[in-house]
N, C-alpha and C positions, 0 to 999 in steps of 0.2 A: 392549383393548391386546394380549390374545393372539392374536387374529387378524393384527392389523399386524405384530407380531413373526413370527411364521409365515409371512407373505407377504415379509417381510424375509429370513428365512432360504433361502427358496425361489429368490428373486430372486439372493441372494448365490451359491447353489451353481450357477445357472445360468449368471451371469456366469463363476464359476470354470471351469466347463466349457468355455464359450466359448472363453475365453483359452487353455486347455490343448489343446483343438481347433485355434486360430489363426483361429476364426470371427468374432473380435470386432474390427472395424474394419478399417483399412488395414493393409498387409504392413509399412509403415514400412522403415526401413532395414536391410541386411542386414550383419553384419559380416563382415570378410575371414576371419574363422575358420571360415568356413562353406564357403570355397571350398577345392577342393584343387589346390593349386599342383604344377607337376610341372616337372622341367627337362628338357632334351634329351635324355639317356639313356631316360628315361621315355616321352618322346614317341616316341623311335624304337623303342623295345619296343612301344608300343600300334599304330606303323605297321604294323610286321611282323607282328602280329598280326592286324591287316587285311587283309593280303594273302593269309592262308590262311582268314580267315572274313570275308565281306563284312559281315556284321552287328557286329563286334565293335569297330569305330571309326568314328566320322564327325569330321574335321576341320572345324571351323567358323571361316570367316575372317570377319573383323568389318570389313575395310578396305572404303574406297570401290570400287565396282564397275571401275573404271577401273584402281587398283592392283592389284585382285585378278586382274583379265586378263593384265596384264604379267607375272605371277607367283605361284605358290601351291604350298602343299603338295598334292603329287599326290594326286586324289580328294576334295579339301576342297570345301564348300559355302559359298558366298558368303551369309551370311545378317546383315543389320544390326540393331542392337539394337531399334530401332522395329519391327521384323517380328515380335519376340516380344509376344504381346498377352497381359497378365495377366487381362483381362477373360474369356478362354475358358482351356477344358483345353489341357494340353500337346498339341503337335503329334503324332498317333500316328506318323506315319512317323519323327521323330526317336526316339520311344520305342523303337523297333526295336533302336535301338544300345544295345551294353553299356557304351560310352565315348562321350562328347560332349566333344571336345577343343577348346576355343575358343583363338584366338589373334589378334594383332593385328599392327600393323606391326615393334614392337619390345618390348623388357622394360618399359619404361614406359607402356605402352599402355593409356590411361584407357578407350576403348571396349571394350576385351577383357575389363577386370575388370569394367566394367556389364554387359557382356553375360553372364559367368559368373554374377553375381548375380541377374540378370535372370531367367535359366533358372531358377536355384535355386528363385526367388520364383515361377516360373511353373509348376512342379511337375514338372521334368526329373529331379530327385533325389527319391527317395522313401524311405518307412521301410526299405523291401526293397532298394533300389539306390540307390547314389549313381552317377551318370553323367557328371556336369558336372566337366571339369577344365580348369585355365587352363595352357596351355602359356607360362610366363614369357619364355622366349627371342623368340617372336614369330618373324615371316617373316624379320627380318635374319639372325637367328641360325640357322634352318634353311637358308636360302639360301646363307650364306657357309661351312657345313659340305659343301656340293656333294651333299647328299641329293635324292632323286627329287623333282622338281616340274612342273606344269603349266604351259602358258602359252597364251593363246588363239591360235589361227592368225592372226586377223585382227591382232593385233598385230605379230607376227612378220613380216607381209606389208607392214604399214604402214611397218616399220622398212628393209625390204628395197628397198622401190618408190619410191625417193627422186629419180625422174627429173625430177619437177617438171611432165610431162605431164598434163593432164586427160583423164580417161576419160570 
């Protein structure tokens, strides 16, 4: 009985250590409480910081490529939720940034919220640095205030070339 009890205690300690380190099983659902939500003022502050320091912030647009091409926060990168693979370590290119600001189409963007959670689960927030933020206003709020944005040149020329002639 003594050996069985001792083995059970060791097993219990190992399970407790794995649970504390997050090594036990799947990652499960992440609470919204883990997400840092930011408003337009904070998003603008981070954008301005990024103008002086190229590694201060990266805005991540989770919308479909077509919508991204039509207009996006200046300097944003289009990354879809399924491009963040939880099986691998966090992308070192993204870890170079101090802030990763995720946004979608509008304040109710489920895909932006899902991306923020997925990035947190994927290791983009660490014990030493919380990088991931969710800009609640999204593209519609940014665009409506007249803040700087990019548009793909192909999109503009498509709208301008409406002659109906084939090339």
